[in-house]
C-alpha positions, 0 to 999 in steps of 0.5 A: 727752669726759670719762671716764664714771663707769660703763660699762653693757653690754647683750648681746642676740640676737634680742630685737627685741620687748623689748630697746629697753625695756632700752636706754630704761630706761638712757637715762632714768636720773637719772644721766647720766655713763655709756656704754651699750654694746649687744653684738649677739650675731649677731642675725638679726632687726631688731636692727641696724636698731633699734640704728641709730635710737639714733644716737650715744647708744649704742655698738653692737658686733656679734659672730658668735653666741657666747653671752652670756659672749662678748657681755659680755666683748666689752663689758668689753673696750670699756668705758672706765669703772672701774665696769661694770654689766650689764643683760639685754636682757629686764630694765629699770632703774628711773630711779634705779638708777644714781644710787643705786648710784653714790652707794653706791660713792662713800660706800663707796669700798672696795666692789668689787661691789654689787647691788640688790634687784629686782622679779620679773614673770612672765607679766605678773604680779608674783611674790614671790621664793621663800626660796631666792632670798633675797639676802644681803650681805657674804661670801655664797659659801655662799649662792651655791652652791645656785643663782644669787642674784646678778642680772647686771642689778643688779650694779655691779663694779669692773674690778679684780675681773675682773682678779683672777678673770677674765671670764665663761667663754665655754665655758659655754652657761648658768650663766655668771653662777653660775660668775662669782659662785663666783669672786668671792664667796670673794675679795670681799664682795658688797654688797646695796643694800636698794632695788628698782631693777630689774625682771626679766621671766620666763616667756618662751620664749627664756630661757637657763634654758629653752633649755639642758638639764641646768643642774645639770650646768653648776653642778656644773662651776662648783663643781668649778672653784671647788674647784680654784681654791685660794682657798677657806677651810676653811668655804667648801671644806666647803660647796662639797663638800656642795653638789657631793655634793648636786647630783651625787646628784640629777643621777645619779638623773636619769641612772639614770631615763634609763638612763644608767648610766655617766654616773650612776656618774661623778657618784655618784663625782665628789666622792670626790677632794674629800673 
């Protein structure tokens, strides 16, 4: 078999009710030169039985329950193509997503990472993204600091990027994508394709953002990793310190409300070593 143009990785865990829509949205793409790798992160529902119905159209990998980072990393390790794309198991691609993104990379051969615009559906209703979720194109590190504005389901990344910055951090139970973008954005421009080519579904109970408490604590950890990396320029570092101070202040206030005085003090003084 010829080497595929792109390897697509879908991590999933106990999503029997919806993950076939994600798989089918890939198999129904107008561009067919790809491999689809589904990584089952230790599901206990009917995921394995459902995957067997796809026969040889997809590659199925199963790992012990380890989280989305480990699942994506296992998929990257198995990927044959130089270009790698991801799709969360509760999202779907529109039919021309792969075609349009591969065209973009073919025309702009120097682009190492791109993403597309997206449609948001929450509780069955289309919603408009708030201003803070606005997508940007180019050198967007400063825009990535407040919250995650790069969508894993829309990105296409050359494997050389992972060789440079590393894989998803498997020690992070959530915000692992936020952490990765903070490692990529100082070193590579992230290009935005101005087309809505994916649909993101939200509002369901098993979203990571709902299942993992104190997400800002993980974002603080990611910013500190970024500051300690040694790759930031002067402006990027200044922006990171400002955002770290803001997040630490908010998190410390929450600690004080819960009577966690020592933890509050730890976060209130955390930025001192970076100033």
